C-alpha positions as CSV (number, residue, x, y, z in Angstrom):
1,M,-31.9,86.5,-117.7
2,Q,-28.7,87.3,-119.6
3,N,-26.8,87.8,-116.4
4,V,-28.0,84.4,-115.1
5,S,-26.8,82.7,-118.3
6,T,-23.5,84.4,-118.2
7,A,-23.1,83.3,-114.6
8,I,-23.9,79.7,-115.4
9,L,-21.5,79.7,-118.4
10,F,-18.8,81.2,-116.2
11,H,-19.3,78.6,-113.5
12,A,-19.3,75.7,-116.1
13,T,-16.1,77.0,-117.7
14,K,-14.4,77.3,-114.3
15,T,-15.5,73.8,-113.4
16,L,-14.1,72.4,-116.6
17,K,-10.8,74.1,-116.1
18,A,-10.6,72.7,-112.6
19,R,-11.4,69.2,-113.8
20,S,-8.8,69.6,-116.6
21,S,-6.2,70.8,-114.1
22,L,-7.0,67.9,-111.8
23,Q,-6.8,65.5,-114.7
24,S,-3.4,66.9,-115.7
25,S,-2.2,66.6,-112.2
26,R,-3.3,63.0,-112.1
27,I,-1.6,62.2,-115.4
28,A,1.6,64.0,-114.2
29,L,1.5,62.1,-110.9
30,S,0.9,58.8,-112.7
31,S,3.8,59.5,-115.1
32,L,6.1,60.4,-112.2
33,R,5.1,57.2,-110.4
34,Y,5.7,55.2,-113.6
35,N,9.1,56.8,-114.2
36,T,10.1,56.2,-110.6
37,H,9.0,52.6,-110.9
38,V,11.0,52.1,-114.1
39,K,14.1,53.7,-112.4
40,Q,13.6,51.4,-109.5
41,L,13.4,48.4,-111.8
42,D,16.5,49.6,-113.6
43,V,18.3,49.9,-110.3
44,T,17.1,46.5,-109.2
45,M,18.1,45.0,-112.5
46,A,21.5,46.7,-112.3
47,K,22.1,45.1,-108.9
48,R,21.3,41.7,-110.4
49,I,24.0,42.1,-113.1
50,F,27.6,41.4,-112.2
51,K,29.6,44.5,-112.6
52,G,33.0,43.0,-113.3
53,H,35.9,44.7,-115.1
54,N,35.8,45.4,-118.9
55,D,38.9,44.6,-121.0
56,H,40.0,46.0,-124.3
57,Y,38.9,42.8,-126.1
58,N,35.3,43.7,-125.2
59,G,35.3,41.0,-122.5
60,I,34.5,41.2,-118.9
61,T,36.1,39.6,-115.7
62,I,34.2,39.0,-112.5
63,D,36.2,38.4,-109.4
64,S,34.3,36.5,-106.6
65,A,36.4,38.3,-104.0
66,E,35.1,41.6,-105.2
67,E,31.5,40.6,-106.0
68,D,30.4,38.1,-103.4
69,C,27.0,36.5,-104.0
70,D,24.9,34.2,-102.0
71,N,24.6,30.8,-103.6
72,K,20.8,30.9,-103.4
73,I,20.6,33.8,-105.9
74,F,23.8,33.2,-107.8
75,I,22.2,31.1,-110.6
76,Q,19.5,33.7,-111.4
77,R,22.0,36.6,-111.2
78,L,24.3,34.7,-113.6
79,K,21.4,34.1,-116.0
80,D,20.4,37.7,-115.9
81,S,24.0,38.8,-116.4
82,L,24.5,36.5,-119.4
83,E,21.4,37.8,-121.0
84,Q,22.5,41.4,-120.6
85,W,26.0,40.6,-121.8
86,S,24.7,38.9,-124.9
87,K,22.6,42.1,-125.6
88,D,25.7,44.2,-125.1
89,R,27.6,41.8,-127.5
90,K,30.3,41.0,-124.9
91,R,32.8,38.4,-126.0
92,A,34.8,36.4,-123.4
93,I,33.2,36.3,-120.0
94,W,35.7,35.4,-117.2
95,F,35.0,34.3,-113.7
96,R,37.9,34.3,-111.2
97,V,36.5,32.1,-108.4
98,H,38.4,32.1,-105.1
99,I,38.4,29.1,-102.7
100,P,35.6,30.5,-100.4
101,H,33.3,30.6,-103.4
102,A,34.2,27.2,-104.8
103,E,30.5,26.3,-104.9
104,W,30.1,28.6,-107.9
105,V,32.3,26.3,-110.1
106,P,29.8,23.5,-110.8
107,I,27.1,26.1,-111.5
108,L,29.3,27.9,-113.9
109,T,30.3,24.7,-115.8
110,K,26.6,23.8,-116.1
111,M,26.1,27.2,-117.7
112,G,28.7,26.6,-120.4
113,F,31.9,27.9,-118.7
114,V,35.1,26.0,-119.1
115,F,38.4,26.0,-117.1
116,H,41.2,28.2,-118.3
117,H,43.8,27.9,-115.5
118,A,44.1,27.6,-111.8
119,K,46.4,28.8,-109.1
120,E,46.7,28.0,-105.4
121,E,44.1,30.6,-104.4
122,Y,41.6,30.6,-107.3
123,V,40.4,29.0,-110.5
124,M,39.7,30.9,-113.7
125,L,36.8,29.9,-116.0
126,Y,35.5,31.5,-119.1
127,R,32.7,31.4,-121.7
128,W,32.8,32.6,-125.2
129,L,29.5,34.3,-125.9
130,P,29.5,35.2,-129.7
131,I,27.8,32.5,-131.8
132,D,28.9,34.0,-135.1
133,E,32.6,34.4,-134.2
134,E,35.2,31.7,-133.5
135,C,36.6,31.7,-130.0
136,N,40.1,33.2,-130.0
137,V,40.9,33.1,-126.2
138,P,44.6,32.2,-125.9
139,K,45.7,29.2,-124.0
140,Y,47.2,29.7,-120.6
141,A,51.0,30.0,-120.1
142,H,52.4,26.8,-121.6
143,T,56.2,27.1,-121.5
144,F,58.6,27.0,-118.6
145,L,61.7,29.2,-118.7
146,G,64.9,28.2,-117.1
147,V,68.5,29.5,-117.1
148,G,71.8,27.8,-116.7
149,A,74.8,29.9,-115.7
150,F,78.2,29.5,-117.3
151,V,80.3,31.1,-114.6
152,F,83.8,31.2,-116.0
153,N,87.1,32.1,-114.2
154,K,89.3,33.1,-117.1
155,D,92.4,33.3,-114.9
156,T,92.2,29.5,-114.1
157,N,90.1,28.4,-117.1
158,E,87.6,26.9,-114.8
159,I,83.8,26.8,-114.7
160,L,81.5,26.5,-111.8
161,V,79.7,23.1,-111.7
162,I,77.3,21.3,-109.4
163,K,75.6,18.0,-108.8
164,E,71.9,18.0,-107.7
165,K,71.0,16.3,-104.4
166,Y,67.6,15.0,-105.5
167,I,67.5,13.3,-108.9
168,L,65.9,10.1,-110.2
169,N,69.0,8.8,-112.0
170,K,72.7,9.2,-111.3
171,A,73.6,12.8,-110.6
172,N,75.8,14.3,-113.3
173,W,77.9,17.4,-113.2
174,K,76.0,20.4,-114.7
175,L,75.9,24.2,-114.7
176,P,74.1,25.8,-111.8
177,G,70.7,27.2,-112.6
178,G,67.0,26.8,-112.4
179,Y,63.6,28.2,-113.3
180,V,62.9,31.8,-113.7
181,E,60.4,33.0,-111.1
182,P,57.2,34.9,-112.0
183,G,58.0,38.5,-112.7
184,E,61.7,37.9,-112.6
185,N,64.1,38.9,-115.4
186,I,66.4,36.2,-116.9
187,E,69.5,38.2,-115.7
188,A,68.2,38.3,-112.1
189,A,67.3,34.6,-112.2
190,A,70.8,33.6,-113.3
191,K,72.5,35.6,-110.6
192,R,70.0,34.4,-107.9
193,E,70.4,30.7,-108.8
194,V,74.2,30.9,-108.8
195,L,74.2,32.6,-105.4
196,E,71.6,30.2,-103.9
197,E,73.3,27.0,-105.1
198,T,77.0,27.9,-104.8
199,G,77.4,31.0,-102.7
200,I,79.2,32.7,-105.6
201,Q,78.3,36.3,-106.5
202,A,78.4,36.7,-110.3
203,D,77.8,39.4,-112.9
204,F,75.6,38.7,-115.8
205,K,77.1,39.5,-119.2
206,C,74.9,38.0,-121.9
207,L,72.9,35.0,-123.1
208,I,74.8,32.6,-125.3
209,S,72.4,29.9,-126.5
210,F,69.2,28.1,-125.5
211,R,67.4,24.8,-126.0
212,H,63.7,24.3,-126.6
213,G,61.8,21.1,-125.9
214,H,58.2,19.9,-125.4
215,D,56.2,17.7,-123.0
216,Y,58.1,18.6,-119.8
217,F,56.4,19.3,-116.5
218,F,52.6,19.2,-116.7
219,G,52.9,18.7,-120.4
220,C,54.3,22.1,-120.9
221,S,57.2,23.1,-123.3
222,D,60.5,24.1,-121.8
223,M,63.1,26.7,-122.8
224,Y,66.5,26.6,-121.1
225,M,68.8,29.6,-121.6
226,I,72.6,29.6,-121.1
227,A,74.0,32.8,-119.7
228,Y,77.6,33.9,-119.3
229,L,78.5,35.3,-115.9
230,T,81.8,36.4,-114.3
231,P,82.5,35.5,-110.7
232,Q,83.1,38.2,-108.0
233,N,84.3,35.7,-105.4
234,F,85.6,32.2,-105.6
235,E,85.0,30.5,-102.2
236,I,82.1,28.1,-102.6
237,E,79.3,27.8,-100.0
238,R,77.2,24.9,-101.3
239,C,73.4,24.8,-100.7
240,K,73.2,21.7,-98.5
241,R,69.5,21.4,-99.1
242,E,69.6,21.1,-102.9
243,I,73.2,20.5,-104.0
244,S,75.2,17.4,-103.2
245,E,78.5,18.6,-104.7
246,C,79.9,21.9,-106.1
247,R,83.3,22.7,-107.4
248,W,85.4,24.7,-109.9
249,M,86.3,22.4,-112.9
250,K,88.7,22.9,-115.7
251,L,86.9,23.5,-119.0
252,N,88.6,20.7,-120.9
253,E,87.9,18.3,-117.9
254,F,84.2,19.1,-118.1
255,M,84.1,18.4,-121.9
256,Q,85.7,15.0,-121.4
257,H,84.1,14.0,-118.0
258,P,82.0,10.8,-118.1
259,E,79.6,12.3,-115.6
260,V,78.5,15.1,-117.9
261,H,75.5,14.7,-120.1
262,A,76.0,15.0,-123.8
263,N,73.4,17.9,-124.0
264,N,75.4,19.9,-121.5
265,K,78.6,19.2,-123.4
266,T,77.0,20.6,-126.5
267,L,75.8,23.7,-124.8
268,V,79.3,24.3,-123.3
269,T,80.8,23.8,-126.7
270,K,78.7,26.7,-128.0
271,T,80.0,28.7,-125.0
272,V,83.6,27.9,-125.9
273,D,82.9,29.2,-129.4
274,F,81.5,32.4,-127.7
275,L,84.7,32.8,-125.8
276,R,86.5,33.2,-129.2
277,H,84.2,35.6,-131.0
278,Q,82.4,37.1,-127.9
279,M,79.2,37.8,-129.7
280,G,76.3,37.1,-127.4
281,M,72.7,38.3,-126.7
282,V,73.3,41.4,-124.6
283,V,70.4,42.8,-122.6
284,N,69.2,46.4,-122.8
285,Y,66.3,47.7,-120.8
286,G,63.5,49.8,-122.2
287,T,59.8,50.8,-121.6
288,H,56.8,49.2,-123.4
289,P,55.1,52.0,-125.4
290,V,51.6,50.9,-124.3
291,T,51.9,49.3,-120.9
292,K,54.7,51.6,-119.8
293,K,56.3,48.6,-118.0
294,Q,60.0,47.8,-118.1
295,I,61.0,45.4,-120.8
296,C,64.3,43.5,-121.5
297,V,65.5,43.6,-125.1
298,Y,68.1,41.1,-126.1
299,S,70.2,41.6,-129.2
300,V,73.4,40.1,-130.6
301,E,76.4,42.3,-129.7
302,N,80.0,42.0,-128.7
303,A,79.8,41.2,-125.0
304,N,83.3,42.7,-124.3
305,I,84.4,40.1,-121.7
306,G,88.1,40.4,-122.4
307,T,90.6,37.8,-123.5
308,A,89.8,34.3,-122.3
309,S,91.7,31.0,-122.9
310,T,89.8,28.0,-124.1
311,E,92.5,25.5,-123.5
């Protein structure tokens, strides 16, 4: 009888262990399935969030050329992204929208995005997310930079002057020059404009003065630098497309000429003063400590241009 009881107890214990093991396996399998499901949800959600590029202001920029998105799912993906970015306490959210994705623009504006700037190939919009912090996104570039070249032949006491071909009012004699191109140094711009308009090769020496005004093209401000250059050749080859006249003119003739604007006479007067003391803004090149990009540092020094007559 005792042997029978022992056998029954042994069988019951074995059965309980088997059931416990099975239950544990089921729990483990269920947990595995749950974790897999959660991971799949995380992956799915990650795919629904725009990746973009983070910046050091805790903002993010999405480029439509890098993260194309069908218009049918764009709205929901944008909403999901904004929700996640708010949780992450992101600040400025930028969207660079290229022409093929222009249909994004009205959707973005309805979601609180505003225009920042536009170029030929894209428009840039942004939205400031923090509700407890004032928006400090800087305005887009708002100032044009131009350079006029005082190209002086000290042997003949003449300066290089031009008349523009296309102008609303009567063309006046002025210094050659124009706007600095994107990514172009002032020195390079001065030399390029002189060569393009007059065919004269010239060496940049220094900046002498500049004027600053507001409400110019597109409502932007305008800075116009006056640079001193020395000519390397003297035979003029006028740009027939932009320039109607070009010549070497005596300095005193320019100062008295009725077809020279008063502002240009004032600028040249300052240049005449420079010819006496020769203190100008000389350029030195360096490297930015953070970006490691080349920078131009202008400081007042003796330009060492040699003796020059001002008569």
